[in-house]
C-alpha positions in Angstrom: 20.3 37.1 -34.9 22.2 35.6 -38.1 23.1 31.9 -38.0 20.4 30.9 -35.4 16.7 29.6 -35.9 13.9 29.7 -33.4 12.7 26.2 -33.0 9.8 25.2 -31.1 9.7 21.6 -30.0 6.1 20.4 -30.2 3.6 17.4 -30.2 -0.1 16.8 -31.0 -1.5 13.4 -30.2 -3.5 12.0 -33.0 -7.3 11.9 -32.4 -7.3 14.5 -29.3 -8.7 17.8 -31.1 -5.7 18.0 -33.5 -7.7 20.5 -35.5 -7.6 23.0 -32.4 -3.8 22.3 -31.7 -3.0 22.7 -35.3 -4.6 26.2 -35.2 -3.2 27.1 -32.0 0.2 26.0 -32.9 0.4 28.2 -36.1 -1.2 31.1 -34.0 1.7 31.0 -31.4 4.4 30.5 -33.9 3.1 33.6 -35.9 3.0 35.7 -32.7 6.2 34.4 -31.4 8.2 34.2 -34.5 9.0 30.8 -34.5 10.8 29.8 -37.7 10.5 26.2 -37.2 8.5 23.4 -35.4 10.4 20.3 -34.3 7.3 17.9 -34.4 7.7 14.8 -32.4 7.0 11.1 -33.3 6.3 8.9 -30.3 7.3 11.1 -27.5 8.5 9.7 -24.3 5.3 11.0 -22.3 2.9 9.0 -24.4 5.3 6.0 -25.5 3.7 2.8 -25.0 6.3 0.8 -27.2 7.8 0.7 -30.5 5.5 2.3 -33.1 4.1 -0.2 -35.7 2.2 0.6 -38.7 -1.2 1.0 -36.5 0.3 3.8 -34.6 2.1 5.3 -37.7 -0.9 5.6 -40.1 -2.7 8.4 -37.8 0.5 10.0 -36.8 1.6 10.2 -40.5 -1.7 11.7 -41.6 -1.5 14.2 -38.7 2.0 15.3 -39.4 1.1 15.9 -43.0 -1.7 18.3 -41.9 0.5 20.1 -39.6 3.3 20.5 -42.2 0.8 21.8 -44.5 -0.6 24.3 -42.0 2.9 25.5 -40.9 4.3 25.8 -44.6 1.3 28.1 -45.5 2.3 30.1 -42.6 6.0 30.0 -43.7 7.1 28.1 -41.0 9.4 24.9 -41.5 9.0 21.5 -39.9 11.4 19.2 -38.7 10.8 15.5 -37.0 12.2 14.4 -34.0 11.6 10.6 -33.6 11.9 10.8 -29.9 12.0 7.1 -29.0 14.2 5.0 -30.8 16.0 2.7 -28.4 13.8 3.4 -25.2 16.2 4.4 -22.6 14.0 3.6 -19.7 10.8 1.3 -19.2 9.0 3.0 -16.7 7.0 0.0 -16.2 6.3 -0.7 -20.1 7.6 -4.1 -21.7 7.6 -5.3 -25.2 4.1 -6.2 -26.3 2.8 -9.3 -28.2 1.9 -7.2 -31.2 5.4 -5.6 -31.3 8.2 -7.1 -33.5 10.7 -9.5 -32.2 13.7 -7.2 -31.3 16.4 -8.5 -29.3 16.4 -6.9 -25.8 19.4 -5.0 -24.4 21.0 -7.1 -21.6 22.9 -5.6 -18.7 26.1 -6.5 -17.5 24.8 -8.4 -14.8 22.5 -10.4 -17.1 19.4 -8.6 -16.5 17.2 -8.1 -19.4 15.6 -5.0 -20.5 11.7 -5.2 -20.6 11.4 -2.5 -23.4 15.0 -1.6 -24.6 16.1 -3.1 -27.7 19.6 -4.0 -28.6 21.0 -1.4 -31.1 22.8 -4.1 -32.9 19.8 -6.2 -33.7 19.2 -6.3 -37.4 15.3 -6.2 -36.9 15.5 -3.1 -34.8 18.0 -1.5 -37.3 15.6 -2.4 -40.2 12.7 -0.9 -38.6 14.3 2.2 -37.4 15.8 2.7 -41.1 12.2 2.1 -42.4 10.6 4.7 -40.2 13.4 7.4 -41.0 13.0 6.6 -44.7 9.3 6.7 -44.4 9.4 10.1 -42.4 11.9 11.7 -45.1 9.9 10.5 -48.3 6.3 11.2 -47.0 6.9 14.3 -45.1 10.1 16.1 -46.5 11.1 17.6 -43.1 14.0 19.9 -43.1 15.8 17.8 -40.6 15.0 14.5 -38.8 16.7 14.9 -35.5 18.8 12.1 -34.0 17.6 11.0 -30.8 20.0 11.6 -27.7 19.2 8.3 -26.3 21.1 6.3 -28.6 23.4 5.0 -25.9 24.6 1.7 -24.4 24.7 3.0 -20.7 22.3 4.2 -18.1 19.3 2.2 -18.9 17.1 0.5 -16.4 18.3 0.9 -12.7 18.5 -3.0 -12.3 20.9 -3.0 -15.4 23.5 -0.9 -13.6 25.6 1.4 -15.7 26.9 0.1 -19.0 26.8 -1.7 -22.0 24.6 -4.4 -23.7 25.6 -7.9 -23.2 23.2 -9.7 -25.2 24.3 -12.6 -27.4 24.8 -10.2 -30.5 27.0 -8.1 -28.4 28.9 -11.1 -26.8 29.7 -12.4 -30.3 31.2 -9.2 -31.4 33.2 -8.8 -28.2 34.5 -12.4 -28.7 35.3 -11.7 -32.4 37.3 -8.5 -31.5 39.1 -10.2 -28.6 
């Protein structure tokens, strides 16, 4: 149908038979007339924290192989950096090796164990670096914006809304 693209959302975990997974993906796309694969970066099911260069290196190598195989078959590739703010910890915490992101703080003072405050300059720089590197190294047709960029509905213990970290409180005070 004109004006629509058939896009398959897909992830391959680096180091887990990716050669077989790439071949299966291309075959499936050909048979199913898939026009584009939305390839995930750091998907929720495998998310263990904010990705760093150690995670990024094998992922970029794999994503480059996926893009080449898809391009050879005439199939476009877009990228979906699935987890950017991390909307729910599910038992995960900021790790020692992770950057010092300012955590989101709920209206009751509960500090998120994993969700970075979106006003945090360190988190913003890291996200911009990742998006820029994805664009430069892989040249996707699209980089999808995560739907969990939000200030509400995070950890159940944080209740419903907003971030009340020192960065946000300073901004609220300046506006008031």
